[in-house]
C-alpha positions in Angstrom: 105.6 87.6 26.2 105.6 85.4 29.3 103.7 82.2 29.6 102.7 81.3 33.1 101.3 77.9 34.0 99.5 77.7 37.4 98.3 74.3 38.6 96.8 72.3 41.5 97.2 68.6 40.9 96.1 65.8 43.2 98.9 64.0 45.1 97.0 61.6 47.4 98.2 58.4 45.7 101.5 57.3 44.4 100.1 57.3 40.8 98.8 60.9 41.4 102.3 62.0 42.5 103.9 60.3 39.4 101.5 62.2 37.1 102.2 65.5 38.8 105.9 64.9 38.6 105.7 64.1 34.9 103.7 67.2 34.2 106.3 69.4 36.1 109.2 67.6 34.2 107.5 68.3 30.9 107.3 72.0 31.8 111.0 72.0 32.7 112.0 70.2 29.6 110.1 72.8 27.5 112.1 75.6 29.1 109.8 76.7 31.9 111.3 77.6 35.2 109.7 77.4 38.7 108.3 80.8 39.9 106.6 79.3 42.9 105.8 75.7 43.8 102.8 75.3 41.5 103.6 78.2 39.1 106.0 77.9 36.2 107.0 80.6 33.7 108.7 80.9 30.4 109.8 83.9 28.4 108.8 83.8 24.7 110.1 86.4 22.2 106.8 86.6 20.3 103.1 85.8 20.6 103.5 83.1 18.0 106.2 81.4 20.1 104.0 81.7 23.2 101.3 79.9 21.3 103.6 77.0 20.5 104.5 76.5 24.1 100.9 76.9 25.2 100.0 74.1 22.8 102.7 71.9 24.3 101.4 72.4 27.8 97.8 71.6 26.6 99.1 68.4 25.1 100.6 67.3 28.4 97.6 68.2 30.6 96.9 65.6 33.3 93.4 64.1 33.4 92.7 65.4 36.9 93.5 68.6 38.7 93.3 72.3 37.7 95.7 74.0 35.3 95.6 77.6 34.2 97.7 78.9 31.3 98.2 82.7 31.2 100.1 84.9 28.7 101.2 88.3 29.7 103.4 90.9 28.1 106.9 91.6 29.2 105.7 95.1 30.5 103.0 93.5 32.6 105.4 91.0 34.0 107.8 93.8 34.8 105.1 95.4 37.0 104.8 92.4 39.3 105.8 93.2 42.9 107.6 90.3 44.5 108.2 89.9 48.2 110.1 87.3 50.3 108.7 87.9 53.7 108.5 91.6 53.9 111.6 92.2 51.8 110.8 93.3 48.2 112.7 91.4 45.5 113.5 92.2 41.9 111.6 90.2 39.2 113.6 87.7 37.1 115.0 89.3 34.0 114.3 87.5 30.6 117.2 85.2 29.6 119.0 85.7 26.4 117.7 83.2 23.9 119.0 82.5 20.4 116.5 81.4 17.8 117.7 79.6 14.8 115.5 79.6 11.7 
């Protein structure tokens, strides 16, 4: 599973920028990586693990702005077509993660 977090947060004031920065930092600290400027993604080995990270994002939601959390399968993620300009790019491969029980 892949968890994607898409957001549009206000940045008009210094306080708004601090809140947006804290939200992005929380995503990075939880293992998400930037896909585009306001889109972060994280590979999760199971639906249960994806739910854990979705809950963490929900707990860190800012009071203002729009946030979308999407879960897609690895197969669906693999069907994404990525372009940089007109040049097609390969999607990022899932990183190897070890889980300790």
